[in-house]
C-alpha positions as CSV (number, residue, x, y, z in Angstrom):
1,M,207.6,-141.4,32.7
2,R,206.5,-142.0,29.2
3,K,205.7,-138.5,28.3
4,H,206.5,-137.9,24.6
5,A,210.0,-136.6,24.3
6,Y,209.0,-134.5,21.3
7,L,208.0,-131.2,22.8
8,L,204.7,-129.9,21.4
9,L,205.3,-126.4,22.7
10,I,209.0,-126.2,22.1
11,A,208.9,-122.6,21.1
12,V,207.4,-121.6,24.4
13,C,209.9,-123.7,26.4
14,A,212.8,-122.3,24.4
15,F,211.7,-118.8,25.1
16,F,211.1,-119.3,28.8
17,S,214.4,-121.1,29.4
18,A,216.8,-119.1,27.1
19,A,218.2,-116.8,29.7
20,Q,218.7,-119.6,32.2
21,S,219.7,-122.3,29.7
22,Q,223.1,-122.6,31.4
23,G,222.1,-123.5,34.9
24,G,218.8,-121.9,35.8
25,L,218.0,-118.7,37.6
26,K,220.1,-118.2,40.7
27,W,219.1,-115.7,43.3
28,N,221.6,-114.1,45.7
29,R,221.1,-114.8,49.4
30,D,219.4,-111.5,50.1
31,G,216.8,-112.2,47.4
32,N,217.4,-108.8,45.8
33,G,219.4,-109.9,42.8
34,Y,220.1,-112.8,40.5
35,F,223.2,-114.2,38.8
36,A,223.5,-115.0,35.1
37,I,226.1,-116.3,32.6
38,E,226.7,-113.7,29.9
39,G,229.6,-113.7,27.4
40,G,231.4,-116.4,29.4
41,E,231.3,-114.3,32.6
42,I,229.2,-114.5,35.8
43,V,227.3,-111.4,36.4
44,L,224.8,-110.1,39.1
45,Y,221.7,-108.1,38.4
46,E,220.4,-106.2,41.4
47,L,216.7,-105.4,41.9
48,P,214.7,-103.3,41.6
49,G,216.9,-101.2,39.2
50,L,218.4,-104.3,37.4
51,T,221.9,-102.8,37.7
52,K,224.5,-105.1,36.4
53,K,227.8,-106.0,38.1
54,T,230.4,-108.5,36.9
55,I,231.3,-111.1,39.6
56,V,233.6,-113.3,37.6
57,A,235.4,-111.8,34.6
58,R,236.7,-114.1,31.8
59,D,240.3,-113.5,32.9
60,L,239.5,-115.3,36.2
61,L,238.4,-118.3,34.3
62,K,241.8,-119.0,32.7
63,P,243.6,-122.0,34.3
64,H,246.9,-120.4,33.1
65,R,247.7,-116.9,32.0
66,D,248.0,-117.9,28.3
67,S,245.2,-120.4,28.2
68,A,241.6,-119.8,27.1
69,A,238.9,-119.2,29.6
70,I,237.0,-122.3,30.6
71,P,233.3,-122.3,29.5
72,V,230.7,-122.2,32.3
73,R,227.8,-124.6,32.0
74,N,226.6,-124.1,35.6
75,F,227.9,-122.8,38.9
76,T,227.2,-122.7,42.6
77,F,228.5,-120.4,45.4
78,S,229.8,-121.6,48.7
79,N,227.9,-120.7,51.8
80,D,230.2,-117.8,52.5
81,D,230.1,-116.6,48.8
82,K,233.9,-116.7,48.7
83,K,234.3,-119.7,46.3
84,I,232.5,-120.8,43.2
85,L,232.1,-124.3,41.9
86,I,232.0,-124.3,38.1
87,Y,230.6,-127.2,36.0
88,N,231.6,-127.7,32.3
89,N,232.5,-130.3,29.7
90,T,229.3,-132.0,30.3
91,K,227.8,-135.3,29.0
92,R,224.2,-136.5,29.0
93,V,223.1,-139.4,31.2
94,W,219.8,-140.6,29.8
95,R,217.8,-137.3,29.9
96,Q,220.2,-134.6,31.3
97,D,223.8,-133.7,31.1
98,T,224.7,-134.7,34.6
99,K,228.3,-135.8,34.0
100,G,231.1,-133.4,33.5
101,D,234.2,-131.6,35.0
102,Y,234.3,-129.3,38.0
103,W,236.6,-126.4,38.9
104,V,236.8,-124.3,42.1
105,L,237.4,-120.6,41.8
106,D,238.5,-118.8,45.0
107,L,237.3,-115.2,44.9
108,N,239.8,-114.2,47.5
109,N,243.0,-115.1,45.8
110,H,241.6,-115.8,42.3
111,S,243.0,-119.3,42.1
112,L,241.3,-121.7,39.7
113,K,241.7,-125.4,40.4
114,Q,240.2,-128.4,38.6
115,L,238.9,-131.1,40.9
116,G,239.1,-134.9,40.5
117,K,242.7,-135.4,39.6
118,G,243.1,-138.8,38.0
119,K,239.4,-139.1,37.3
120,P,238.3,-139.6,33.6
121,A,237.2,-136.5,31.8
122,S,233.5,-135.7,32.1
123,S,233.0,-138.4,34.8
124,M,232.1,-136.4,37.9
125,M,228.5,-135.8,39.0
126,F,226.6,-133.5,41.4
127,A,229.7,-131.9,43.1
128,K,228.7,-129.8,46.2
129,F,230.7,-127.7,48.6
130,S,230.7,-128.8,52.2
131,P,228.9,-126.2,54.5
132,D,232.2,-124.6,55.5
133,A,233.6,-124.7,51.8
134,S,236.7,-126.6,52.8
135,K,235.8,-129.7,50.8
136,V,233.8,-130.8,47.8
137,A,232.0,-134.1,47.5
138,Y,231.1,-135.7,44.2
139,V,230.2,-139.0,42.5
140,S,232.5,-140.6,39.9
141,G,232.4,-144.1,38.5
142,Y,229.4,-145.0,40.8
143,N,231.4,-144.2,43.9
144,L,231.2,-141.2,46.3
145,Y,234.4,-139.1,47.0
146,V,235.3,-136.1,49.1
147,E,238.2,-133.8,48.0
148,D,240.0,-131.5,50.5
149,L,240.4,-128.1,48.8
150,A,243.5,-127.1,50.8
151,T,245.5,-130.3,50.3
152,G,243.9,-131.8,47.2
153,K,243.5,-135.2,49.0
154,I,240.7,-137.3,47.6
155,T,239.0,-139.7,49.9
156,A,236.7,-142.5,48.7
157,L,233.7,-142.8,50.9
158,T,232.4,-145.9,49.0
159,S,234.1,-148.7,47.1
160,G,233.0,-151.4,44.6
161,G,230.7,-149.1,42.7
162,S,229.6,-150.3,39.3
163,R,226.6,-150.2,36.9
164,R,225.1,-152.8,39.2
165,V,226.1,-151.3,42.6
166,I,225.3,-147.6,42.5
167,N,226.4,-145.1,45.1
168,G,225.3,-141.5,45.3
169,T,223.2,-141.6,42.2
170,F,220.5,-143.9,40.8
171,D,219.5,-146.5,38.3
172,W,217.5,-145.8,35.1
173,V,214.0,-146.3,36.7
174,Y,214.6,-144.1,39.8
175,E,215.8,-141.3,37.6
176,E,213.0,-141.6,35.0
177,E,210.0,-142.1,37.3
178,F,211.0,-140.4,40.6
179,N,213.2,-137.7,39.1
180,C,216.1,-138.9,41.3
181,R,219.6,-138.0,40.1
182,D,221.7,-136.4,42.8
183,G,221.9,-139.1,45.5
184,F,223.8,-137.6,48.4
185,R,223.4,-134.9,51.0
186,W,226.0,-133.0,53.2
187,S,225.0,-132.8,56.9
188,P,224.6,-129.2,58.1
189,D,227.8,-129.4,60.1
190,G,229.8,-130.9,57.2
191,K,230.9,-133.9,59.2
192,K,228.8,-136.6,57.4
193,I,227.2,-137.3,54.1
194,A,224.0,-139.3,53.7
195,Y,223.6,-141.2,50.4
196,W,221.6,-143.8,48.5
197,Q,223.0,-147.1,47.4
198,I,221.0,-148.9,44.7
199,D,221.7,-152.6,44.3
200,A,220.8,-153.5,40.7
201,S,222.7,-156.7,40.7
202,K,219.5,-158.8,40.3
203,T,217.6,-156.4,38.1
204,K,217.2,-157.9,34.6
205,N,218.8,-156.2,31.7
206,Y,216.9,-155.0,28.7
207,L,219.3,-155.7,25.8
208,M,219.2,-153.0,23.1
209,L,221.0,-153.9,19.9
210,N,223.2,-151.3,18.3
211,T,223.4,-152.2,14.6
212,T,224.7,-148.9,13.2
213,D,227.9,-148.0,14.9
214,S,230.1,-150.9,13.9
215,I,230.2,-153.7,11.3
216,Y,229.2,-156.2,13.9
217,P,226.2,-155.3,16.0
218,F,226.7,-155.1,19.8
219,V,224.5,-155.2,22.8
220,V,223.7,-152.2,25.0
221,P,222.3,-153.5,28.3
222,V,220.1,-151.3,30.5
223,E,219.1,-152.4,34.0
224,Y,215.3,-152.2,33.6
225,P,212.7,-153.7,36.0
226,S,209.5,-154.2,34.0
227,A,206.1,-154.3,35.5
228,G,205.9,-157.3,37.9
229,E,209.6,-157.3,38.5
230,P,210.9,-156.3,42.0
231,P,212.6,-153.0,42.3
232,S,216.4,-152.7,42.8
233,P,216.9,-152.8,46.6
234,Y,218.1,-149.5,48.2
235,K,220.1,-148.6,51.2
236,I,220.4,-145.3,52.9
237,G,223.9,-144.8,54.4
238,V,225.6,-142.1,56.4
239,A,229.3,-141.8,55.7
240,D,231.6,-140.2,58.3
241,I,234.0,-137.9,56.6
242,A,236.8,-138.4,59.1
243,T,236.7,-142.2,59.0
244,A,235.2,-142.9,55.6
245,K,232.9,-145.5,57.3
246,T,229.2,-145.9,56.6
247,K,226.4,-146.4,59.1
248,W,223.4,-148.0,57.3
249,M,219.9,-147.0,58.3
250,S,217.4,-149.7,59.2
251,I,214.3,-149.1,57.1
252,P,211.6,-151.7,56.9
253,T,210.8,-153.3,53.6
254,D,209.0,-156.2,52.1
255,P,211.6,-158.9,51.5
256,V,209.8,-160.1,48.4
257,L,208.0,-157.2,46.9
258,Q,210.6,-154.6,48.1
259,S,209.8,-150.9,48.4
260,Y,211.1,-147.4,47.5
261,V,212.7,-144.4,49.2
262,P,212.3,-141.6,46.6
263,R,213.1,-138.7,49.0
264,M,215.7,-138.2,51.6
265,E,217.1,-135.1,53.4
266,W,218.8,-134.1,56.6
267,A,216.0,-133.4,59.1
268,A,216.9,-129.7,59.9
269,G,219.9,-130.8,62.0
270,N,222.8,-133.2,62.2
271,S,221.3,-136.2,64.1
272,Q,218.4,-137.3,61.9
273,L,217.4,-137.9,58.3
274,I,213.9,-137.5,57.0
275,I,212.8,-140.0,54.3
276,Q,209.7,-140.8,52.3
277,H,209.1,-144.6,52.2
278,L,206.7,-146.1,49.7
279,N,205.4,-149.6,49.5
280,R,205.7,-151.5,46.3
281,K,202.2,-150.5,45.1
282,Q,203.0,-146.9,46.0
283,N,199.6,-146.5,47.8
284,E,201.1,-146.3,51.3
285,S,203.5,-143.5,52.1
286,N,205.4,-143.2,55.4
287,I,207.5,-140.2,56.3
288,M,210.1,-141.4,58.7
289,L,212.9,-140.0,60.8
290,C,216.2,-142.0,60.9
291,D,218.5,-141.7,63.8
292,I,222.0,-141.7,62.4
293,A,223.7,-142.9,65.5
294,S,221.6,-146.1,65.9
295,G,220.2,-146.4,62.4
296,R,216.7,-146.8,63.8
297,S,213.8,-145.4,61.7
298,T,210.5,-144.2,63.1
299,S,207.4,-143.4,61.2
300,I,205.9,-140.0,62.0
301,Y,203.3,-139.5,59.3
302,Q,201.4,-142.0,57.2
303,E,199.1,-141.6,54.2
304,K,197.2,-144.2,52.2
305,D,195.2,-143.9,49.0
306,P,193.1,-146.6,47.3
307,A,195.0,-145.7,44.1
308,W,198.4,-144.2,44.6
309,V,200.2,-141.5,46.7
310,D,202.1,-138.9,44.6
311,V,205.7,-138.1,45.3
312,D,206.6,-134.4,45.5
313,D,209.5,-133.4,43.4
314,D,210.4,-130.7,46.0
315,S,212.3,-131.4,49.2
316,W,210.7,-130.8,52.6
317,E,210.4,-127.1,53.6
318,W,211.2,-126.8,57.4
319,L,209.5,-124.2,59.5
320,S,209.7,-123.1,63.2
321,N,213.5,-123.9,63.5
322,G,213.0,-127.4,62.3
323,Q,209.9,-128.2,64.4
324,E,207.5,-128.4,61.4
325,F,207.6,-129.2,57.8
326,V,205.3,-128.7,54.8
327,I,203.8,-131.5,52.6
328,T,201.3,-131.8,49.8
329,S,198.4,-134.2,50.2
330,E,195.2,-135.2,48.4
331,K,193.6,-136.8,51.4
332,D,190.6,-134.5,51.5
333,G,189.9,-134.9,47.8
334,W,191.9,-131.9,46.7
335,R,195.7,-131.3,46.5
336,H,196.4,-129.1,49.5
337,L,199.3,-128.0,51.6
338,Y,199.7,-129.1,55.2
339,R,202.2,-128.2,57.9
340,I,203.2,-131.3,60.0
341,S,204.9,-131.2,63.4
342,R,208.2,-132.9,63.7
343,D,206.6,-135.8,65.7
344,G,203.7,-136.0,63.3
345,K,201.1,-135.4,66.0
346,K,199.9,-132.0,64.8
347,Q,198.6,-131.3,61.3
348,T,197.5,-127.9,60.1
349,L,195.7,-127.4,56.7
350,I,197.3,-124.4,55.0
351,T,195.2,-124.1,51.9
352,T,191.5,-124.6,52.0
353,G,188.7,-124.9,49.5
354,N,187.6,-127.0,46.5
355,F,190.6,-126.4,44.4
356,D,194.0,-127.9,43.7
357,V,197.4,-126.5,44.6
358,I,199.2,-127.3,41.3
359,S,202.6,-126.9,42.8
360,T,204.4,-124.9,45.5
361,N,206.5,-122.0,44.3
362,A,208.2,-120.5,47.4
363,I,207.9,-120.3,51.1
364,D,208.6,-117.0,52.9
365,E,208.5,-118.0,56.6
366,K,209.7,-114.6,57.8
367,S,206.6,-112.9,56.3
368,G,204.4,-115.9,57.0
369,Y,203.3,-116.7,53.4
370,V,203.5,-119.6,51.0
371,Y,203.4,-118.9,47.2
372,F,201.8,-121.5,45.0
373,Y,200.2,-122.1,41.6
374,A,196.4,-122.7,41.3
375,S,193.5,-122.2,38.9
376,P,190.3,-122.8,40.7
377,D,188.0,-121.7,37.8
378,N,189.8,-122.9,34.7
379,A,191.8,-126.1,34.6
380,T,193.6,-125.1,31.4
381,Q,195.3,-122.1,33.1
382,R,197.7,-121.3,35.9
383,Y,198.1,-118.4,38.3
384,L,200.2,-117.4,41.3
385,Y,198.5,-117.3,44.6
386,R,199.7,-116.8,48.2
387,T,198.2,-117.6,51.5
388,R,199.1,-117.4,55.2
389,L,201.4,-120.3,56.4
390,D,199.3,-120.6,59.5
391,G,196.2,-121.6,57.5
392,S,194.3,-118.4,58.4
393,G,192.6,-116.3,55.7
394,S,191.9,-117.1,52.1
395,A,194.1,-117.7,49.1
396,E,195.0,-114.4,47.4
397,R,195.6,-114.3,43.6
398,L,198.6,-112.2,42.7
399,S,198.5,-112.7,39.0
400,P,196.7,-109.8,37.4
401,A,193.0,-110.3,36.6
402,S,193.6,-108.9,33.1
403,Q,196.1,-111.6,32.2
404,N,194.1,-114.8,31.6
405,G,196.3,-117.7,30.6
406,T,199.4,-119.5,32.0
407,H,201.8,-117.8,34.3
408,T,205.3,-118.9,35.5
409,Y,207.2,-117.3,38.4
410,N,210.6,-117.7,40.0
411,V,210.1,-116.1,43.4
412,S,213.0,-114.7,45.3
413,P,213.9,-116.3,48.7
414,T,212.5,-113.3,50.5
415,G,209.3,-113.2,48.4
416,N,209.9,-109.6,47.4
417,Y,210.6,-110.1,43.7
418,A,209.9,-112.6,41.0
419,Q,210.8,-113.3,37.4
420,H,207.3,-113.5,35.7
421,S,206.6,-115.1,32.4
422,F,203.2,-115.3,30.7
423,S,201.5,-116.5,27.6
424,N,198.1,-117.7,26.4
425,Y,196.9,-119.3,23.2
426,Y,196.9,-115.9,21.3
427,T,199.6,-114.0,23.2
428,A,203.2,-114.7,22.5
429,P,205.5,-115.4,25.5
430,S,206.8,-112.4,27.4
431,R,208.8,-112.0,30.5
432,E,209.4,-109.3,33.1
433,W,210.6,-108.6,36.6
434,V,208.0,-107.8,39.2
435,S,207.8,-106.9,42.9
436,L,205.5,-108.9,45.2
437,P,202.9,-108.9,46.4
438,D,201.8,-105.8,44.5
439,H,202.9,-107.4,41.2
440,R,204.4,-104.2,39.9
441,S,206.6,-104.5,36.8
442,L,210.2,-103.4,37.3
443,N,211.2,-103.2,33.7
444,G,208.6,-101.7,31.4
445,N,205.4,-103.7,31.8
446,E,206.5,-106.2,29.3
447,V,203.7,-108.7,30.0
448,S,201.0,-106.0,30.0
449,N,202.3,-104.6,26.7
450,A,202.3,-108.1,25.1
451,V,198.7,-108.6,26.2
452,A,197.7,-105.2,24.8
453,R,199.4,-106.0,21.5
454,A,197.8,-109.4,21.1
455,D,194.8,-109.7,18.8
456,K,192.6,-112.6,19.9
457,S,190.5,-112.2,16.8
458,R,193.4,-113.2,14.6
459,S,193.9,-116.6,16.3
460,N,192.3,-119.6,14.7
461,V,192.4,-121.4,18.1
462,S,189.6,-121.6,20.6
463,F,189.0,-123.5,23.8
464,F,185.9,-125.5,24.4
465,K,184.3,-128.1,26.8
466,V,182.7,-131.3,25.6
467,K,180.4,-133.5,27.7
468,T,180.0,-137.1,26.8
469,A,176.8,-139.2,26.9
470,E,178.3,-140.6,30.2
471,G,178.4,-137.2,31.8
472,V,182.2,-136.7,31.6
473,E,183.0,-133.0,30.8
474,M,186.4,-132.5,29.2
475,D,188.5,-129.4,28.3
476,G,189.9,-129.0,24.8
477,W,191.3,-126.7,22.2
478,M,190.6,-126.5,18.5
479,A,192.6,-124.9,15.7
480,K,190.2,-124.2,12.8
481,P,191.3,-124.0,9.1
482,S,192.2,-120.7,7.6
483,N,189.2,-119.1,5.9
484,F,187.0,-121.5,7.7
485,D,183.6,-122.0,6.0
486,P,180.9,-123.4,8.4
487,S,179.0,-124.6,5.4
488,K,181.7,-127.1,4.6
489,K,182.9,-130.3,6.4
490,Y,186.5,-130.6,7.4
491,P,188.8,-133.4,8.6
492,V,189.7,-133.6,12.3
493,V,193.1,-134.6,13.6
494,F,193.2,-135.3,17.3
495,L,196.4,-135.0,19.3
496,V,196.3,-137.4,22.3
497,Y,198.4,-138.2,25.4
498,T,195.7,-139.3,27.9
499,E,197.8,-140.7,30.7
500,P,198.6,-139.4,34.2
501,A,202.0,-138.0,33.2
502,G,200.8,-135.1,31.1
503,A,197.9,-132.9,29.8
504,N,197.5,-131.2,26.5
505,A,194.6,-128.8,26.9
506,K,196.6,-125.9,28.3
507,D,196.0,-122.2,27.6
508,Q,199.5,-121.2,26.5
509,F,201.2,-120.1,23.4
510,G,201.6,-122.9,20.9
511,A,198.2,-124.5,21.6
512,G,196.9,-125.6,18.3
513,S,200.4,-126.0,16.7
514,N,201.9,-129.2,15.4
515,R,205.6,-129.2,14.7
516,M,205.4,-132.7,13.2
517,Y,203.5,-131.3,10.3
518,K,205.5,-129.8,7.4
519,G,203.5,-126.7,6.4
520,S,200.4,-125.2,7.8
521,M,197.6,-127.5,8.9
522,A,195.2,-124.5,9.0
523,D,196.1,-123.4,5.5
524,D,195.8,-126.9,4.2
525,G,192.3,-127.3,5.7
526,Y,192.6,-129.4,8.8
527,I,190.8,-129.0,12.1
528,Y,193.5,-129.8,14.8
529,M,192.2,-130.6,18.2
530,T,192.9,-132.1,21.6
531,I,190.8,-133.0,24.7
532,D,192.0,-134.1,28.1
533,N,190.2,-137.1,29.6
534,R,189.9,-138.3,33.2
535,G,193.3,-139.5,34.5
536,T,195.2,-136.5,33.1
537,P,196.9,-134.3,35.7
538,A,194.5,-131.4,35.4
539,P,193.7,-129.4,38.6
540,K,190.2,-130.9,38.9
541,G,190.6,-132.9,42.1
542,R,191.7,-136.3,43.2
543,E,188.8,-138.2,41.7
544,W,189.4,-136.8,38.2
545,R,193.1,-137.8,38.3
546,K,192.9,-141.1,40.0
547,S,189.8,-142.6,38.4
548,I,192.2,-144.1,35.9
549,Y,193.7,-146.4,38.5
550,R,193.9,-150.0,37.0
551,K,192.1,-148.6,33.9
552,V,195.0,-147.2,31.8
553,G,194.1,-148.1,28.2
554,V,190.4,-148.4,29.1
555,I,188.9,-145.3,30.8
556,N,191.2,-142.8,29.0
557,I,190.4,-144.4,25.6
558,R,186.7,-144.5,26.4
559,D,186.6,-140.8,27.4
560,Q,188.4,-139.8,24.2
561,A,186.2,-141.9,22.0
562,M,183.0,-140.6,23.7
563,G,184.2,-137.1,23.4
564,A,185.0,-137.6,19.7
565,R,181.5,-138.9,19.2
566,E,180.0,-135.7,20.5
567,I,182.4,-133.6,18.3
568,M,181.4,-135.6,15.3
569,K,177.9,-134.2,15.7
570,W,179.2,-130.7,15.0
571,P,178.0,-129.7,11.5
572,F,181.4,-128.8,10.1
573,V,183.1,-132.1,11.1
574,D,183.6,-134.7,8.3
575,T,183.1,-138.0,10.1
576,S,184.7,-139.9,7.3
577,R,188.0,-138.1,7.9
578,I,188.9,-138.5,11.6
579,A,192.6,-139.0,12.4
580,V,194.5,-139.4,15.7
581,W,198.2,-139.2,16.6
582,G,200.4,-139.2,19.7
583,W,203.9,-139.9,21.0
584,S,204.8,-142.4,23.8
585,G,201.8,-142.6,26.1
586,G,200.0,-140.7,23.3
587,G,201.2,-143.3,20.8
588,S,199.7,-146.0,23.1
589,A,196.4,-144.0,23.2
590,T,196.5,-143.8,19.4
591,L,196.7,-147.5,19.1
592,G,194.0,-148.0,21.7
593,L,191.6,-145.7,19.8
594,M,192.3,-147.2,16.4
595,F,191.8,-150.7,17.8
596,Q,188.9,-150.2,20.3
597,Y,186.9,-147.7,18.3
598,P,187.7,-148.3,14.7
599,E,184.3,-147.0,13.6
600,I,185.5,-143.5,14.7
601,Y,189.2,-143.2,13.9
602,K,190.0,-143.9,10.3
603,T,193.7,-142.9,10.3
604,G,196.3,-143.1,13.1
605,I,200.0,-142.2,13.5
606,S,201.5,-143.8,16.6
607,I,205.1,-142.9,17.7
608,A,207.1,-144.7,20.3
609,A,204.1,-146.4,21.8
610,V,203.8,-148.9,24.7
611,G,202.1,-151.8,22.9
612,N,202.2,-154.1,25.9
613,Q,201.9,-152.6,29.4
614,L,203.8,-155.6,30.9
615,T,207.0,-154.4,29.1
616,Y,207.0,-151.0,30.7
617,D,208.9,-150.1,33.9
618,N,207.6,-151.2,37.3
619,I,207.5,-147.8,39.0
620,Y,205.3,-146.1,36.4
621,Q,203.1,-149.0,35.4
622,E,202.5,-150.4,38.8
623,R,201.7,-147.0,40.3
624,Y,198.8,-146.6,38.0
625,M,197.8,-150.3,37.4
626,G,198.7,-152.3,40.5
627,L,200.8,-155.5,40.5
628,P,200.5,-157.9,37.6
629,Q,200.8,-160.8,40.1
630,E,197.4,-159.6,41.5
631,N,195.5,-158.1,38.5
632,R,197.3,-159.2,35.4
633,E,194.0,-159.0,33.5
634,D,193.9,-155.2,33.8
635,F,197.4,-154.9,32.2
636,V,196.3,-157.2,29.4
637,N,193.0,-155.5,28.8
638,G,194.6,-152.1,28.7
639,S,197.3,-153.1,26.3
640,P,196.9,-152.2,22.6
641,V,198.4,-155.5,21.5
642,T,195.3,-157.2,23.0
643,H,193.0,-155.3,20.6
644,A,195.2,-155.2,17.5
645,K,192.9,-157.7,15.7
646,N,190.3,-155.0,15.4
647,L,192.3,-152.6,13.2
648,R,190.3,-151.4,10.3
649,G,191.8,-148.0,9.4
650,H,195.1,-146.8,8.2
651,L,197.9,-147.1,10.7
652,L,201.5,-145.7,10.6
653,Y,203.6,-147.1,13.5
654,V,207.0,-145.4,14.2
655,H,209.6,-146.5,16.8
656,G,213.3,-146.0,17.4
657,T,215.3,-149.3,17.8
658,G,217.5,-147.7,20.5
659,D,214.7,-146.5,22.7
660,D,215.8,-147.1,26.3
661,N,212.4,-145.9,27.6
662,V,209.7,-147.6,25.6
663,H,211.7,-150.5,24.3
664,Y,211.5,-151.7,20.7
665,N,210.1,-155.1,21.6
666,N,206.8,-153.2,22.0
667,A,206.9,-152.6,18.2
668,E,207.7,-156.2,17.4
669,M,205.1,-157.7,19.7
670,L,202.5,-155.4,18.0
671,I,203.8,-156.2,14.6
672,N,203.4,-159.9,15.2
673,E,199.9,-159.5,16.4
674,L,198.9,-157.4,13.4
675,I,200.5,-159.9,11.0
676,A,198.8,-162.8,12.8
677,N,195.4,-161.2,12.2
678,G,196.1,-160.2,8.6
679,K,196.1,-156.5,9.3
680,Q,198.0,-154.2,6.9
681,F,199.8,-151.2,8.2
682,Q,202.9,-149.0,7.6
683,L,206.0,-149.3,9.8
684,M,209.0,-147.0,10.1
685,S,211.8,-148.1,12.4
686,Y,214.5,-145.5,13.1
687,P,217.8,-147.4,13.7
688,N,219.5,-146.8,17.0
689,R,217.3,-143.7,17.8
690,T,216.1,-143.2,21.3
691,H,212.6,-142.3,22.6
692,G,212.8,-138.7,21.1
693,I,213.8,-140.0,17.6
694,S,216.0,-137.0,17.1
695,E,219.6,-138.3,16.8
696,G,221.3,-138.5,13.4
697,K,221.5,-136.2,10.4
698,G,218.1,-135.5,8.9
699,T,216.1,-137.6,11.3
700,T,213.6,-135.0,12.5
701,A,213.0,-133.7,9.0
702,H,212.5,-137.2,7.7
703,L,209.9,-138.0,10.4
704,Q,208.1,-134.8,9.8
705,Q,207.8,-135.5,6.1
706,L,206.7,-139.1,6.7
707,Y,204.1,-137.9,9.2
708,T,202.8,-135.2,6.8
709,D,202.7,-137.4,3.7
710,Y,200.9,-140.2,5.5
711,L,198.3,-137.9,7.0
712,K,197.6,-136.2,3.6
713,M,197.3,-139.6,1.9
714,W,194.8,-141.2,4.2
715,C,193.1,-138.2,5.8
716,P,193.0,-135.7,2.9
717,P,192.8,-132.0,4.0
718,G,190.4,-129.4,2.9
719,G,186.7,-128.5,3.3
720,R,184.1,-130.4,1.4
721,Q,180.6,-129.3,0.6
722,K,177.9,-130.9,2.8
723,E,175.6,-133.4,1.2
724,Q,172.2,-131.9,0.4
């Protein structure tokens, strides 16, 4: 997913994640308390009084009496709450630190034991207790193991694992585009484990060249299927713990095009798995039940879309003792929740109306409610709603009417409490604990107080809508210069992303800020602005989001340019000083705008851009563009490199040579085309930096200074008097 790794709203993200930065919020089973890591200890806060109790003191985390306590990066309790699995000494795998060491702390006898004897340090992944807590399963070295906690015996459930034969986890593209990392599941009775095997043996390597870490450069291969290349074939296997033998499921696939299974779980029992099977184009989804005894798979629910079918990040929620499950679908034109019977014959619409369910938050079957995010009236905002699970009644907004902006909730398993966070463009982030559904604050009305303190009049940011000559209405925000004088004309700098993986026009704190700029854009006299075109994932219905199908690099670029043309009619906009910048997909959009509409955009800064859509990974690019074998012309027409000959303005192109996501060959293909057409531009390559261009001493500061100096040079700041 080529979202820019540089986080525009990093201050907000840091605030919201600070308390849970070491593993996320963990509710206790009763839903009336949550665990946290504080001072190297594990503590429990009980609601509603937020009374604190130490569950694991530092002394219990010492492997030996005289040794130091082990640090805790993350932890999970066994089902009986008598043992804790502790994760530490972690290492990053592509995006997240999913490799590390694991320890088991027995709360009965206070014994602390490290798992994986003989395994390399920081090599274990996704360790999980068996349901009865007698064993732990984990991945190490691309193989799946089970360790008996009583005897210490380690049993290999798979063999022959390698970078090319991957058991229990995934290759680069499944992780990046389907958010697949943990690739195995214990059966409810603890007798079996279902897992993915990915065969990347025939997937071509992209060869990154490391030229900085030794005198002689060396190659870093990444198995990477580009658009048009077949996916790495998958298998779903069920390993018997007692025999260590695997039964493979029989799942239909196209022998040439291949297919995907991005989701798999046990189907509320021990005899069947439930999977989501996608065809290569990702426009046909089949939910299937796999019988683990025979391996036979049966389709129970199908969905097709002329564009693509989205994959939910969440697992299936089972209802009625495993007789129904909940899915999200856009089949009626809006993203709604449905409950589907186990055989697929009965479907019940849970949410109704012309609005999108942004995402599901929690399901409380006992009370009969589902909690979800939506914003029917303003696509830049987000609120918590709930509705009856049986589909009766209307959706009920729980977020207070006085708090307009973006809300985040972590709802307890019982739906009685939630951690609530809030901000909008002029209200700094705040957090509180609330009871539900009355939304009563449990710790001092922190959010209400933050809203009361905020002064909207002091913000230079405003939200607006712009309608193009083609009738497309888009949301946007604008940060005006300090001491703005409407009698003057100011330069405009557009922030763009434009693709289906992200939206920028969000009413949250940090809107209007630009961390790439050293200093204050407002004080220097820039108008900073963004607009979200069709194809961005705003809650505006299926047609808005999927109109971009087979038109990435065309319709999004057109919408942006037509929106800019309307904005250029505003009397305080200097049409001779229009700049645009973006990262990753936004870098691609920057190039598209500079090349396709050079009469509008005079200055561009493009970072880590896809210059040629045929170079990007198959899951992302084919989802939104189809198969190059069938409509190659769409890929070519949407690629910036095709239009590079039209460059007129000033372009700064930035890329890391060690980018495993948007590969550096994009830069060199673009450079060649610009050279061939005699186009002058400025290039900055960051040696061996990845997609985020953050590694190495001084890198971020260097890029910020480069960005700022280039913008000031070619799009000078400050208001100018209007011509009389």
